[in-house]
C-alpha positions in Angstrom: -35.5 -69.0 -47.3 -32.7 -68.7 -44.8 -30.4 -66.9 -47.2 -33.0 -64.1 -47.4 -33.1 -63.7 -43.9 -29.3 -63.5 -43.8 -29.6 -61.0 -46.7 -31.9 -58.8 -44.7 -29.6 -58.9 -41.7 -26.7 -58.0 -44.1 -28.5 -55.1 -45.4 -29.6 -53.9 -41.9 -26.1 -54.3 -40.6 -24.3 -52.7 -43.4 -26.7 -49.6 -43.0 -25.5 -49.2 -39.6 -21.8 -49.8 -40.2 -20.7 -49.2 -43.8 -23.4 -46.5 -44.7 -23.5 -44.6 -41.5 -19.6 -45.1 -41.0 -18.9 -43.5 -44.5 -21.3 -40.7 -43.5 -19.4 -40.0 -40.3 -16.3 -39.9 -42.3 -17.9 -37.4 -44.8 -19.2 -35.3 -41.8 -15.9 -35.1 -40.0 -14.1 -34.3 -43.2 -16.5 -31.4 -43.7 -18.0 -32.8 -47.0 -21.5 -33.1 -45.7 -23.0 -31.8 -42.6 -25.2 -34.9 -41.5 -26.8 -36.3 -38.5 -24.9 -39.7 -38.3 -26.8 -42.5 -36.5 -29.8 -40.2 -36.1 -32.1 -41.2 -33.2 -34.8 -38.7 -33.9 -38.3 -40.4 -34.1 -39.8 -40.6 -37.6 -43.5 -40.9 -38.5 -45.6 -43.1 -38.6 -44.2 -45.5 -35.8 -41.8 -43.1 -34.1 -38.8 -45.2 -34.4 -35.3 -43.7 -34.7 -34.4 -42.4 -38.1 -31.3 -44.7 -38.3 -33.6 -47.9 -37.3 -35.9 -46.9 -40.1 -33.1 -46.3 -42.6 -31.7 -49.8 -41.6 -35.0 -51.5 -41.9 -35.1 -50.1 -45.6 -31.6 -51.2 -45.9 -32.4 -54.5 -44.9 -35.2 -54.9 -47.6 -32.9 -53.4 -50.3 -30.3 -56.1 -48.9 -32.7 -59.0 -50.1 -33.0 -57.3 -53.5 -29.2 -56.7 -53.9 -28.8 -60.5 -52.8 -31.0 -61.8 -55.6 -29.2 -59.8 -58.2 -25.6 -60.6 -57.2 -25.8 -64.1 -55.6 -24.6 -65.8 -58.7 -21.8 -63.3 -59.7 -18.3 -64.8 -59.7 -14.9 -63.3 -58.4 -14.6 -59.6 -58.4 -17.8 -59.0 -60.2 -19.7 -59.9 -57.0 -18.2 -57.0 -55.2 -18.1 -54.6 -58.2 -21.7 -55.5 -59.1 -22.7 -54.9 -55.4 -21.2 -51.7 -55.3 -22.7 -50.5 -58.6 -26.1 -51.7 -57.9 -25.9 -50.5 -54.4 -25.0 -47.1 -55.6 -27.3 -46.7 -58.4 -30.7 -48.4 -57.3 -31.3 -46.9 -53.8 -30.1 -43.4 -55.0 -32.3 -43.2 -57.9 -35.1 -44.3 -55.8 -34.5 -41.9 -53.1 -34.0 -39.1 -55.5 -37.1 -39.6 -57.7 -39.4 -41.8 -55.7 -38.9 -41.2 -51.9 -38.7 -37.3 -52.3 -41.8 -37.2 -54.4 -43.7 -39.5 -52.0 -42.8 -37.2 -49.2 -44.4 -34.3 -51.2 -41.6 -32.7 -52.8 -42.6 -31.5 -56.4 -40.7 -33.0 -59.2 -39.3 -29.6 -60.5 -38.1 -28.8 -57.1 -36.3 -32.2 -56.9 -34.8 -31.6 -60.2 -33.6 -28.2 -59.2 -32.0 -29.6 -56.0 -29.7 -32.0 -57.8 -26.2 -31.4 -57.5 -23.1 -33.2 -58.7 -21.7 -33.0 -55.2 -25.0 -34.3 -53.6 -25.5 -37.0 -56.0 -21.9 -38.2 -55.9 -22.0 -38.5 -52.0 -25.3 -40.4 -52.3 -23.7 -43.0 -54.8 -20.7 -43.2 -52.8 -22.8 -44.0 -49.5 -25.1 -46.4 -51.2 -22.4 -48.1 -53.1 -20.4 -48.6 -49.9 -23.6 -50.0 -48.3 -23.9 -52.5 -51.2 -20.3 -53.6 -50.9 -21.0 -54.0 -47.1 -23.9 -56.3 -48.0 -21.7 -58.3 -50.3 -19.0 -58.6 -47.6 -21.4 -59.7 -44.9 -23.2 -62.1 -47.2 -19.9 -63.8 -47.9 -19.2 -64.3 -44.4 -22.8 -65.4 -43.4 -23.4 -67.3 -46.6 -20.3 -68.4 -48.3 -20.6 -69.9 -51.8 -20.8 -73.6 -51.9 
C-alpha cells in the first residue's frame, strides 16, 4: 500500500517538475505559448490549475507504476516514457476535451502534428519523471 502512496507522490511531483519544467522550456523556446505553473482557479473546487493537474498526475502515477514496476533495466525507463506519453495524451485528446463539451468533429479538426507531438513529449517526460522518482523513493529489492 505504501508503494501506491509513493507512486501518487511521484506523479504529483513529476507533474510540477518534469512536466511543467518542459512546458517552461517549450514556452521560452517559442514552441508553445503556455501558462506554466498556472495558478488560475478551476472549477468545481477553485484550486489552482497546476494543483488540479498535479492531482491527476498523481492518479496517473499510480496507474503508471502498476504497469512498469516489474520492468527491468532500460525497459523500465523506456516503458515509463512511452506509456506516459501515449496514455494521458490520448485520454486528454479524446476523453477530457469531450467531457468538457468539445464535440468530437471539432476535436479531430483541432489535431495537429505539432500539438500532439508537444503533448506526447510533455507527458512522456512526466512518465520518465515518475520512473526516476519511484526508483529514488522505492528502489527495487
